NUVOPA-131163 format. One record per residue (C-alpha): x, y, z. Coordinates in steps of 0.02 Angstrom, whole numbers, padded with zeros to 5 digits, always signed. Last residue first. Layout:
N
<lopa><east>X</east><north>Y</north><up>Z</up></lopa>
...
! end
This chain:
85
<lopa><east>-01003</east><north>+00929</north><up>-00411</up></lopa>
<lopa><east>-01072</east><north>+00761</north><up>-00381</up></lopa>
<lopa><east>-01199</east><north>+00688</north><up>-00252</up></lopa>
<lopa><east>-01199</east><north>+00504</north><up>-00262</up></lopa>
<lopa><east>-01377</east><north>+00438</north><up>-00266</up></lopa>
<lopa><east>-01502</east><north>+00338</north><up>-00171</up></lopa>
<lopa><east>-01526</east><north>+00156</north><up>-00118</up></lopa>
<lopa><east>-01365</east><north>+00077</north><up>-00038</up></lopa>
<lopa><east>-01391</east><north>+00176</north><up>+00081</up></lopa>
<lopa><east>-01516</east><north>+00303</north><up>+00128</up></lopa>
<lopa><east>-01552</east><north>+00452</north><up>+00012</up></lopa>
<lopa><east>-01442</east><north>+00576</north><up>-00057</up></lopa>
<lopa><east>-01254</east><north>+00555</north><up>-00036</up></lopa>
<lopa><east>-01120</east><north>+00694</north><up>-00031</up></lopa>
<lopa><east>-00985</east><north>+00773</north><up>-00115</up></lopa>
<lopa><east>-00900</east><north>+00655</north><up>-00253</up></lopa>
<lopa><east>-00807</east><north>+00785</north><up>-00358</up></lopa>
<lopa><east>-00801</east><north>+00803</north><up>-00542</up></lopa>
<lopa><east>-00662</east><north>+00803</north><up>-00688</up></lopa>
<lopa><east>-00721</east><north>+00637</north><up>-00771</up></lopa>
<lopa><east>-00584</east><north>+00560</north><up>-00707</up></lopa>
<lopa><east>-00627</east><north>+00603</north><up>-00525</up></lopa>
<lopa><east>-00805</east><north>+00539</north><up>-00554</up></lopa>
<lopa><east>-00743</east><north>+00374</north><up>-00632</up></lopa>
<lopa><east>-00632</east><north>+00361</north><up>-00492</up></lopa>
<lopa><east>-00782</east><north>+00334</north><up>-00377</up></lopa>
<lopa><east>-00817</east><north>+00170</north><up>-00460</up></lopa>
<lopa><east>-00656</east><north>+00102</north><up>-00362</up></lopa>
<lopa><east>-00721</east><north>+00186</north><up>-00202</up></lopa>
<lopa><east>-00870</east><north>+00090</north><up>-00219</up></lopa>
<lopa><east>-00814</east><north>-00062</north><up>-00271</up></lopa>
<lopa><east>-00835</east><north>-00203</north><up>-00140</up></lopa>
<lopa><east>-00876</east><north>-00369</north><up>-00209</up></lopa>
<lopa><east>-00734</east><north>-00464</north><up>-00125</up></lopa>
<lopa><east>-00631</east><north>-00607</north><up>-00228</up></lopa>
<lopa><east>-00476</east><north>-00612</north><up>-00144</up></lopa>
<lopa><east>-00391</east><north>-00554</north><up>-00301</up></lopa>
<lopa><east>-00468</east><north>-00386</north><up>-00308</up></lopa>
<lopa><east>-00361</east><north>-00346</north><up>-00138</up></lopa>
<lopa><east>-00268</east><north>-00217</north><up>-00195</up></lopa>
<lopa><east>-00393</east><north>-00136</north><up>-00304</up></lopa>
<lopa><east>-00499</east><north>-00105</north><up>-00144</up></lopa>
<lopa><east>-00344</east><north>-00038</north><up>-00065</up></lopa>
<lopa><east>-00314</east><north>+00081</north><up>-00214</up></lopa>
<lopa><east>-00488</east><north>+00143</north><up>-00210</up></lopa>
<lopa><east>-00482</east><north>+00177</north><up>-00018</up></lopa>
<lopa><east>-00320</east><north>+00282</north><up>-00051</up></lopa>
<lopa><east>-00405</east><north>+00382</north><up>-00197</up></lopa>
<lopa><east>-00545</east><north>+00425</north><up>-00079</up></lopa>
<lopa><east>-00437</east><north>+00465</north><up>+00058</up></lopa>
<lopa><east>-00340</east><north>+00580</north><up>-00042</up></lopa>
<lopa><east>-00488</east><north>+00659</north><up>-00118</up></lopa>
<lopa><east>-00552</east><north>+00703</north><up>+00044</up></lopa>
<lopa><east>-00400</east><north>+00780</north><up>+00110</up></lopa>
<lopa><east>-00388</east><north>+00886</north><up>-00034</up></lopa>
<lopa><east>-00567</east><north>+00947</north><up>-00025</up></lopa>
<lopa><east>-00512</east><north>+00964</north><up>+00162</up></lopa>
<lopa><east>-00404</east><north>+01102</north><up>+00113</up></lopa>
<lopa><east>-00533</east><north>+01222</north><up>+00096</up></lopa>
<lopa><east>-00563</east><north>+01308</north><up>-00079</up></lopa>
<lopa><east>-00476</east><north>+01468</north><up>-00130</up></lopa>
<lopa><east>-00497</east><north>+01411</north><up>-00325</up></lopa>
<lopa><east>-00315</east><north>+01420</north><up>-00367</up></lopa>
<lopa><east>-00250</east><north>+01347</north><up>-00191</up></lopa>
<lopa><east>-00373</east><north>+01204</north><up>-00224</up></lopa>
<lopa><east>-00323</east><north>+01174</north><up>-00383</up></lopa>
<lopa><east>-00134</east><north>+01185</north><up>-00350</up></lopa>
<lopa><east>-00159</east><north>+01064</north><up>-00208</up></lopa>
<lopa><east>-00244</east><north>+00948</north><up>-00316</up></lopa>
<lopa><east>-00151</east><north>+00917</north><up>-00463</up></lopa>
<lopa><east>+00047</east><north>+00924</north><up>-00440</up></lopa>
<lopa><east>+00055</east><north>+00893</north><up>-00261</up></lopa>
<lopa><east>-00098</east><north>+00793</north><up>-00225</up></lopa>
<lopa><east>-00079</east><north>+00693</north><up>-00387</up></lopa>
<lopa><east>+00109</east><north>+00665</north><up>-00364</up></lopa>
<lopa><east>+00062</east><north>+00598</north><up>-00170</up></lopa>
<lopa><east>-00070</east><north>+00492</north><up>-00221</up></lopa>
<lopa><east>+00005</east><north>+00387</north><up>-00349</up></lopa>
<lopa><east>+00184</east><north>+00321</north><up>-00334</up></lopa>
<lopa><east>+00199</east><north>+00361</north><up>-00135</up></lopa>
<lopa><east>+00021</east><north>+00290</north><up>-00099</up></lopa>
<lopa><east>+00035</east><north>+00154</north><up>-00210</up></lopa>
<lopa><east>+00216</east><north>+00104</north><up>-00154</up></lopa>
<lopa><east>+00135</east><north>+00122</north><up>+00049</up></lopa>
<lopa><east>-00001</east><north>-00010</north><up>+00015</up></lopa>
! end
């Protein structure tokens, strides 16, 4: 996991998210939230061989890749919808 964090998360944080956060005067919590979501997706990915069926954070990657930010959930889990900015 540490190698994933160093290879992926650190560069994204320093090169993309922090500059965006500062440029748009956003709270640093936006960066922290993105880091935790991506770290959780990396963890889900690391355990795919175990046959688990949890893909929530991996699916959040699609939101980030589309240039959006997941910012909440409407409804009662698992029904409802992801709120995206």
